[in-house]
C-alpha positions in Angstrom: -142.7 122.5 -106.3 -141.9 125.1 -108.8 -145.0 126.2 -110.8 -146.6 129.1 -112.5 -150.1 130.2 -112.4 -151.8 130.6 -115.6 -155.0 131.2 -117.4 -156.2 129.3 -120.4 -158.9 130.9 -122.5 -161.3 128.8 -124.7 -162.7 129.6 -128.0 -166.0 130.6 -126.3 -163.9 132.8 -123.8 -164.3 130.7 -120.8 -161.2 131.5 -118.6 -159.7 128.4 -116.8 -157.5 128.8 -113.9 -154.5 126.2 -114.1 -151.0 125.9 -113.4 -147.7 125.1 -115.3 -145.0 122.9 -114.0 -141.8 123.6 -116.1 -140.3 120.6 -118.1 -136.9 119.6 -117.4 -134.1 120.3 -119.9 -131.8 118.1 -121.4 -133.9 114.9 -120.5 -132.1 111.7 -120.9 -133.9 109.1 -122.9 -134.7 105.5 -122.0 -132.7 104.4 -124.9 -129.7 106.3 -124.1 -129.5 105.0 -120.5 -130.2 101.3 -121.4 -126.7 100.8 -123.1 -124.7 102.0 -119.9 -123.4 100.1 -117.2 -124.4 100.6 -113.8 -121.7 103.1 -112.9 -122.2 105.2 -116.0 -125.8 105.3 -115.3 -124.9 106.7 -111.6 -122.6 109.2 -113.2 -125.2 110.3 -115.6 -127.5 110.5 -112.8 -125.3 112.7 -110.8 -124.6 115.1 -113.6 -128.5 115.4 -114.4 -129.2 116.1 -110.7 -126.5 118.8 -110.7 -127.8 120.2 -114.0 -131.6 120.1 -112.4 -130.5 122.2 -109.3 -129.1 124.6 -111.6 -132.0 124.8 -113.6 -134.4 125.1 -110.5 -132.1 127.0 -108.1 -131.1 125.7 -105.0 -134.2 126.9 -103.0 -136.7 125.4 -105.4 -134.6 122.4 -106.0 -134.8 121.7 -102.0 -138.5 122.5 -101.9 -139.4 119.7 -104.8 -137.2 117.4 -103.0 -138.9 117.7 -99.6 -142.4 117.4 -101.4 -141.4 113.9 -102.6 -140.9 113.2 -99.0 -144.5 114.3 -97.9 
């Protein structure tokens, strides 16, 4: 899964190690999807998958996909 190691620093200077998983761009809302037919939802899904692969890069998208199978 694509992520970035980060350090969060509290107001009393305590350093907390964490990781950040980037959010998706151009997410479709539930409301947008509700008014579509099944074939339209399928088309939107295919387009969104293609956009996601472009955002992640093919190697990272493949790794994320594999992580869902584990």
